[in-house]
C-alpha positions as CSV (number, residue, x, y, z in Angstrom):
1,M,-11.3,-57.2,1.9
2,P,-8.6,-58.5,4.6
3,D,-10.2,-58.5,8.4
4,S,-7.3,-55.9,9.2
5,T,-8.6,-53.5,6.7
6,K,-12.3,-53.9,7.8
7,T,-11.7,-53.4,11.2
8,L,-9.7,-50.1,10.5
9,Q,-12.3,-48.8,8.4
10,R,-15.1,-49.9,11.3
11,E,-12.9,-47.8,13.9
12,L,-12.3,-44.6,11.5
13,H,-16.1,-44.7,11.0
14,V,-16.8,-44.3,14.8
15,I,-13.9,-41.5,15.1
16,T,-15.8,-39.8,12.1
17,E,-19.5,-40.1,13.6
18,V,-18.8,-38.9,17.1
19,S,-16.8,-35.9,15.6
20,K,-19.8,-35.0,13.4
21,A,-21.7,-35.1,16.7
22,L,-19.3,-32.8,18.5
23,T,-19.2,-30.3,16.2
24,S,-23.2,-29.8,16.2
25,A,-24.2,-26.5,17.6
26,L,-25.9,-28.1,21.0
27,E,-26.0,-27.5,24.6
28,L,-23.3,-29.3,26.1
29,S,-25.9,-31.8,27.9
30,E,-27.7,-32.8,24.5
31,L,-24.2,-33.1,22.7
32,L,-22.8,-35.4,24.8
33,K,-26.0,-37.4,24.9
34,Q,-25.8,-37.7,21.3
35,V,-22.3,-38.4,21.4
36,M,-22.8,-41.7,23.9
37,G,-25.7,-42.8,21.6
38,R,-23.2,-42.7,18.5
39,I,-20.5,-44.8,20.9
40,E,-23.3,-47.2,21.9
41,D,-24.1,-48.0,18.0
42,L,-21.1,-48.2,16.5
43,L,-18.4,-49.3,19.2
44,E,-19.7,-52.7,19.5
45,P,-18.7,-54.2,23.0
46,T,-20.2,-51.1,24.6
47,E,-23.1,-52.3,26.8
48,F,-23.1,-49.2,29.2
49,G,-21.3,-46.0,29.0
50,V,-21.1,-42.7,30.8
51,V,-19.7,-39.2,31.0
52,V,-18.9,-38.5,34.1
53,L,-17.9,-34.7,35.0
54,W,-16.3,-32.8,37.7
55,D,-18.4,-30.2,39.4
56,S,-16.5,-27.8,41.3
57,L,-19.5,-26.5,43.6
58,E,-20.4,-29.5,44.7
59,G,-16.6,-31.2,44.8
60,R,-17.7,-34.4,43.0
61,L,-17.9,-36.2,40.1
62,R,-21.2,-35.8,38.4
63,P,-22.9,-38.1,35.5
64,T,-24.0,-35.9,32.8
65,A,-24.8,-38.0,29.9
66,A,-25.0,-41.9,29.3
67,C,-25.7,-45.0,27.0
68,G,-26.8,-48.4,27.6
69,K,-28.0,-51.5,25.3
70,R,-30.8,-52.2,27.6
71,P,-33.3,-50.3,29.8
72,M,-31.6,-48.6,32.6
73,D,-32.9,-46.2,35.6
74,L,-30.7,-43.2,34.5
75,A,-32.5,-41.2,36.9
76,A,-30.7,-43.4,39.6
77,L,-27.3,-42.9,37.7
78,F,-27.6,-39.0,37.7
79,E,-28.0,-39.2,41.2
80,M,-24.4,-40.7,41.7
81,R,-22.0,-38.6,43.0
82,L,-18.3,-39.6,43.3
83,L,-15.2,-38.6,45.2
84,P,-12.0,-38.5,43.4
85,G,-10.4,-41.7,44.3
86,E,-13.5,-43.5,44.5
87,S,-14.0,-46.4,42.3
88,I,-12.6,-46.5,39.0
89,T,-14.1,-43.5,37.8
90,G,-12.5,-41.7,40.9
91,K,-9.6,-43.3,40.3
92,T,-9.1,-42.4,36.5
93,Y,-9.9,-39.0,37.2
94,S,-7.1,-38.4,40.6
95,T,-4.4,-40.2,38.3
96,R,-5.2,-38.7,34.9
97,K,-4.5,-41.9,33.5
98,M,-6.4,-44.4,31.3
99,I,-7.8,-47.9,33.1
100,F,-8.4,-50.6,31.2
101,L,-10.0,-53.7,33.2
102,K,-10.3,-57.0,31.4
103,S,-12.3,-59.5,33.6
104,Q,-15.2,-58.8,36.2
105,E,-12.9,-60.0,39.2
106,V,-10.5,-57.3,38.5
107,V,-13.4,-54.7,38.0
108,E,-14.7,-55.9,41.5
109,R,-11.7,-55.5,43.0
110,E,-10.8,-52.0,41.6
111,S,-14.3,-50.9,43.0
112,T,-14.3,-51.9,46.5
113,N,-14.1,-48.5,47.8
114,L,-17.5,-47.6,46.4
115,S,-19.6,-46.2,48.6
116,T,-22.7,-47.9,49.4
117,S,-25.2,-45.4,48.5
118,N,-23.2,-45.2,45.0
119,R,-23.1,-48.9,45.0
120,D,-26.8,-49.6,45.6
121,L,-27.6,-46.8,42.9
122,L,-25.5,-48.4,40.4
123,T,-27.4,-51.8,41.2
124,Q,-30.5,-49.5,40.4
125,V,-29.2,-48.5,37.2
126,L,-27.6,-52.0,35.9
127,G,-30.1,-54.7,37.5
128,P,-29.4,-56.9,40.4
129,E,-28.0,-59.5,37.9
130,S,-25.8,-57.4,35.5
131,Q,-22.2,-57.0,36.4
132,L,-19.4,-55.0,34.6
133,S,-17.2,-57.8,33.0
134,S,-14.7,-55.3,31.7
135,V,-14.3,-51.6,31.7
136,I,-12.5,-49.1,30.2
137,A,-12.2,-45.4,31.8
138,A,-10.6,-42.5,30.1
139,P,-9.8,-38.7,31.6
140,L,-10.8,-36.2,29.7
141,L,-7.9,-33.9,29.5
142,V,-7.5,-30.8,27.8
143,G,-3.8,-29.3,28.9
144,Q,-3.7,-29.1,32.7
145,N,-7.6,-29.2,32.5
146,N,-9.2,-32.0,33.8
147,Y,-13.0,-32.3,32.9
148,G,-13.7,-35.9,34.2
149,V,-14.0,-39.2,32.9
150,L,-15.4,-41.4,29.7
151,L,-16.4,-44.9,31.3
152,L,-17.1,-47.5,28.8
153,A,-17.8,-51.1,30.0
154,S,-19.2,-54.6,28.6
155,L,-22.0,-56.7,30.6
156,H,-21.1,-60.1,29.1
157,V,-17.4,-61.8,29.3
158,E,-18.0,-62.8,25.5
159,S,-18.4,-59.2,24.6
160,S,-15.2,-58.0,26.4
161,F,-13.1,-54.7,25.2
162,S,-9.6,-55.6,23.7
163,E,-6.5,-53.9,23.6
164,R,-7.4,-52.3,19.9
165,E,-10.8,-50.6,21.7
166,L,-8.2,-49.2,24.0
167,Q,-7.0,-47.1,21.6
168,I,-10.0,-45.8,19.9
169,V,-11.6,-45.1,23.5
170,R,-8.4,-42.9,24.2
171,I,-9.2,-40.8,20.6
172,L,-12.7,-40.8,21.7
173,A,-12.1,-39.4,25.1
174,D,-9.4,-36.6,23.7
175,L,-12.2,-35.5,21.3
176,I,-15.0,-35.3,24.0
177,A,-12.5,-33.5,26.3
178,L,-12.0,-30.7,23.3
179,A,-15.8,-30.4,22.7
180,I,-16.2,-29.7,26.5
181,H,-13.2,-27.3,26.6
182,R,-14.6,-25.6,23.6
183,S,-17.8,-25.1,25.6
184,Q,-16.2,-24.0,28.5
185,L,-14.1,-21.1,26.4
186,E,-17.5,-20.2,24.7
187,L,-19.3,-19.7,28.4
188,E,-16.0,-17.8,29.8
189,M,-16.3,-15.4,26.3
190,A,-20.0,-15.3,26.8
191,A,-19.4,-14.2,30.6
192,A,-16.6,-11.9,29.7
193,R,-18.9,-10.2,26.9
194,E,-21.7,-9.5,29.7
195,E,-19.0,-8.5,32.1
196,E,-17.8,-6.0,29.7
197,Q,-21.3,-4.8,28.8
198,V,-22.2,-4.1,32.1
199,D,-19.1,-2.4,33.0
200,R,-19.8,-0.1,30.1
201,M,-23.3,0.6,30.9
202,R,-22.0,1.2,34.5
203,A,-19.6,3.7,32.9
204,E,-22.2,5.3,30.6
205,A,-24.7,5.4,33.9
206,L,-22.0,7.1,36.0
207,A,-21.4,9.8,33.2
208,T,-25.1,10.1,32.6
209,L,-25.7,10.5,36.5
210,S,-23.2,13.4,36.7
211,H,-24.6,15.2,34.1
212,E,-28.1,14.9,35.3
213,L,-27.0,15.6,39.0
214,R,-25.2,18.8,37.8
215,T,-28.0,19.9,35.6
216,P,-30.5,20.6,38.6
217,L,-27.8,22.0,41.0
218,S,-26.3,24.2,38.2
219,A,-29.9,25.6,37.9
220,I,-30.3,26.0,41.8
221,K,-27.2,27.4,41.9
222,G,-28.2,30.0,38.7
223,Y,-31.7,31.0,40.4
224,S,-30.3,31.0,44.1
225,T,-27.7,33.3,43.0
226,A,-29.6,35.8,41.1
227,L,-32.0,35.9,43.8
228,L,-29.1,36.9,46.1
229,L,-27.9,40.1,44.2
230,E,-27.9,42.7,46.3
231,D,-27.8,45.6,43.5
232,I,-31.0,44.2,41.6
233,N,-34.3,44.7,43.2
234,W,-36.3,41.5,41.6
235,P,-40.0,42.5,40.8
236,E,-42.1,40.2,43.0
237,D,-43.5,38.0,40.1
238,K,-39.8,37.1,38.8
239,R,-39.0,36.3,42.1
240,L,-41.6,34.0,42.8
241,E,-41.2,32.5,39.2
242,F,-37.2,31.7,40.6
243,L,-38.2,30.3,43.5
244,K,-40.7,27.8,41.9
245,L,-37.8,27.1,39.4
246,V,-35.7,26.5,42.3
247,D,-38.4,24.2,43.9
248,A,-39.1,21.9,40.8
249,E,-35.3,21.4,40.3
250,T,-35.3,20.5,44.0
251,D,-37.9,18.0,43.7
252,H,-36.1,16.8,40.4
253,L,-32.8,16.3,41.9
254,E,-34.5,14.5,44.9
255,T,-36.3,12.0,42.8
256,M,-32.8,11.2,41.1
257,I,-31.1,10.7,44.5
258,T,-34.0,8.6,45.8
259,D,-33.8,6.4,42.7
260,I,-30.0,5.9,43.1
261,L,-30.3,5.2,47.1
262,D,-33.4,3.0,46.5
263,S,-31.2,0.9,43.7
264,A,-28.1,0.4,46.2
265,L,-30.7,-0.7,48.8
266,I,-32.1,-3.2,46.4
267,D,-29.0,-4.1,45.6
268,V,-28.0,-5.5,49.2
269,G,-31.6,-6.8,49.8
270,Q,-32.6,-3.9,52.2
271,L,-35.8,-2.7,50.4
272,A,-38.3,-2.5,53.1
273,L,-42.0,-2.1,52.7
274,E,-44.8,-0.9,55.2
275,L,-47.9,-2.3,53.6
276,Q,-51.6,-0.9,55.0
277,P,-54.7,-0.7,53.4
278,V,-54.8,1.6,50.5
279,R,-57.2,3.1,47.9
280,L,-55.2,3.3,45.0
281,E,-57.7,5.4,43.4
282,H,-57.2,8.1,45.9
283,L,-53.3,7.4,45.8
284,T,-53.1,7.8,42.0
285,R,-55.2,11.0,41.9
286,E,-52.3,12.6,44.6
287,V,-49.5,11.5,41.9
288,C,-51.7,12.8,38.9
289,D,-52.1,16.2,40.8
290,E,-48.3,16.4,41.3
291,M,-47.1,15.3,38.1
292,R,-49.6,17.8,36.2
293,R,-47.6,20.8,37.8
294,Q,-44.1,19.3,35.9
295,T,-45.6,19.7,32.3
296,E,-48.3,22.0,30.5
297,S,-48.6,19.9,27.3
298,H,-50.0,16.8,28.8
299,K,-53.4,16.0,29.8
300,I,-52.8,13.4,33.1
301,I,-56.0,11.6,34.0
302,S,-57.1,8.4,36.2
303,D,-59.8,6.1,35.5
304,F,-60.6,3.9,38.2
305,P,-64.2,1.7,38.8
306,S,-66.1,3.0,41.8
307,S,-65.9,-0.5,43.2
308,F,-62.0,-0.9,42.9
309,P,-61.1,-2.7,46.1
310,I,-58.8,-1.8,48.9
311,V,-55.1,-3.4,48.4
312,D,-52.2,-3.7,51.2
313,V,-49.2,-2.0,49.9
314,D,-46.5,0.7,50.8
315,P,-48.1,4.0,49.8
316,R,-45.0,5.4,49.3
317,R,-43.5,2.9,47.5
318,I,-46.0,2.5,45.1
319,K,-46.7,6.4,44.6
320,Q,-42.8,6.1,43.7
321,V,-43.3,3.5,41.2
322,M,-46.4,5.6,39.6
323,R,-44.5,8.7,39.4
324,N,-41.6,6.6,37.8
325,I,-43.6,5.6,35.0
326,V,-45.6,8.9,34.5
327,D,-42.3,10.5,34.6
328,N,-41.3,8.4,31.6
329,S,-44.4,9.0,29.9
330,I,-44.1,12.6,29.8
331,K,-40.3,12.6,28.8
332,Y,-40.9,10.2,26.0
333,S,-44.2,12.1,24.5
334,P,-42.4,15.5,23.9
335,K,-45.6,16.6,21.9
336,G,-47.9,16.5,24.8
337,G,-50.9,14.5,24.8
338,L,-53.0,12.2,26.8
339,I,-51.6,10.1,29.6
340,V,-54.2,7.8,31.5
341,V,-53.4,5.8,34.3
342,R,-56.6,3.1,34.8
343,G,-57.5,0.5,37.4
344,E,-58.5,-3.0,36.9
345,E,-59.6,-5.6,39.3
346,R,-58.8,-9.3,38.1
347,K,-59.8,-12.7,40.2
348,N,-56.6,-12.6,42.2
349,D,-54.9,-9.2,41.7
350,I,-55.6,-5.5,40.5
351,V,-53.8,-4.2,37.6
352,I,-52.6,-0.2,36.9
353,G,-51.9,0.7,33.5
354,I,-50.3,3.8,32.6
355,S,-50.8,4.5,28.8
356,D,-49.2,7.5,26.8
357,Q,-49.5,8.8,23.2
358,G,-45.8,9.5,23.0
359,V,-42.9,8.2,20.5
360,G,-43.3,4.7,21.6
361,I,-40.3,1.8,22.2
362,S,-38.9,-0.6,19.8
363,P,-39.6,-4.3,20.2
364,E,-35.5,-4.5,20.9
365,D,-36.0,-2.3,23.6
366,L,-38.7,-3.8,25.1
367,I,-36.7,-6.8,26.2
368,P,-34.2,-4.9,28.4
369,L,-36.3,-2.0,29.2
370,F,-36.4,-2.9,33.2
371,E,-32.7,-3.6,33.4
372,K,-30.3,-1.4,35.9
373,Y,-29.3,1.9,33.6
374,F,-30.7,1.0,30.2
375,R,-32.4,3.7,28.7
376,V,-34.3,3.7,25.7
377,K,-33.2,5.7,22.7
378,S,-35.9,8.1,21.3
379,P,-36.8,7.4,17.7
380,T,-36.6,10.9,17.3
381,G,-33.0,11.1,18.3
382,A,-33.6,13.7,20.5
383,Y,-31.9,13.6,24.1
384,V,-34.3,12.4,27.0
385,A,-32.8,12.9,30.4
386,G,-32.8,10.4,33.1
387,T,-30.9,8.4,35.1
388,G,-31.9,4.5,33.9
389,L,-32.8,3.6,37.4
390,G,-36.5,4.7,37.8
391,L,-37.9,1.5,36.1
392,P,-35.6,-0.8,37.4
393,V,-36.7,0.5,41.0
394,A,-40.1,0.2,40.0
395,R,-39.9,-3.4,38.9
396,S,-38.2,-4.2,42.3
397,I,-41.0,-2.6,44.4
398,V,-43.5,-4.3,42.4
399,E,-41.8,-7.5,42.7
400,A,-41.4,-6.8,46.6
401,H,-45.0,-6.6,46.6
402,G,-45.6,-10.2,44.8
403,G,-46.5,-8.6,41.6
404,R,-45.1,-8.1,38.2
405,I,-44.5,-5.3,35.6
406,W,-44.6,-5.3,31.9
407,A,-44.8,-2.9,28.8
408,E,-46.3,-3.0,25.1
409,S,-45.4,-0.5,22.7
410,R,-45.3,0.3,19.0
411,V,-43.0,2.9,17.5
412,G,-45.1,5.8,16.6
413,E,-48.1,4.8,18.4
414,G,-47.4,5.3,22.4
415,T,-46.6,3.1,25.4
416,S,-48.5,1.5,28.0
417,L,-46.7,0.1,31.2
418,Y,-48.4,-2.1,33.6
419,F,-48.1,-3.5,37.0
420,S,-50.1,-5.6,39.3
421,I,-50.7,-6.2,43.0
422,P,-51.9,-9.5,44.3
423,C,-55.3,-9.2,46.6
424,S,-54.1,-10.4,49.7
425,G,-53.5,-9.8,53.3
426,L,-55.8,-8.0,55.6
427,S,-57.6,-5.9,52.9
428,A,-58.4,-9.5,51.0
429,E,-59.8,-10.6,54.3
430,L,-62.2,-8.0,54.7
431,K,-63.3,-7.8,51.4
């Protein structure tokens, strides 16, 4: 077989293998790492290679993947940051044109403006005795998009690149640029889908909020109007019933408005806590007494050990967390049942658990449970009132205390929500 045919077959093999690597379903950094490994194995003059990408946040070119036929300090390589126009790589990026340097003298001349810090790092990468004897640098271009530079180098005169490799590297750079472009498009599409989902959830939340706010307002308006009718002399028990209903709907309205306002405060980082030593078992009893008035079909109890420690919390905020969770337990157990609020002391924190005997939550709904505007769909298909803000607000309050919140549930077997509060501060010191 003629040498030219063998050379052509070898070149096609290099391009084919790199193309295969670029079509694999990997993260971009891992993809480029594999590609550089293939280039090192298949393109013989390559003794050192690097893909350098433009980082718009840093305003610098940043090494992302590399290869080398000898042990190299890649950590030092990845510390390098190059300005546009700096050394061979920066010039290739700025001019958007390939650079082919055939001798060590020319390589050194084109690298004179390499910064001292980058020169020291490159020496650390290659070793003090190694010099680049020939270099091919190709821009990674797709249309007007300039993603960075592919740089390949030989370290020995006898293994320098030729004009033949120049064309192969041009093709490889185009393939790598297309892979980077595809990755960027996928990220943009994912971001657009996420933004679209957020917008949809926000629109649904606004519609839900409008409905949820209108419901108690309509009830308050209706009962108030009825009480003000001059031609009806309401019996005292009926008048008292109407006033209790107005009071209950006002509390409901206040809770929703509080969640909306707190959600806005959390968004701008202005959720303030007023910590003080608190006996959570007493706080829990107050919440249980308050929530019992909202339901006749549930039995709400608290269970705390007698030795439960005093902790530093914002009592108003922790009551809000408990209310939101117990309120959810009531909503998602329409047939009633037992709701238990338990306290547990651990080595470095305490845990409050609130369990119900409701419809439960599916595994796919447990993941976004604490996300803003997310609302669990009842397995029974029944409409469940709510704003989708109660649990996200609860999570932010708990995290502001240095704790965490999580849920455990199985469909048809009820739900348990837990939150932890660290035992720290003045109360822990006095313990």
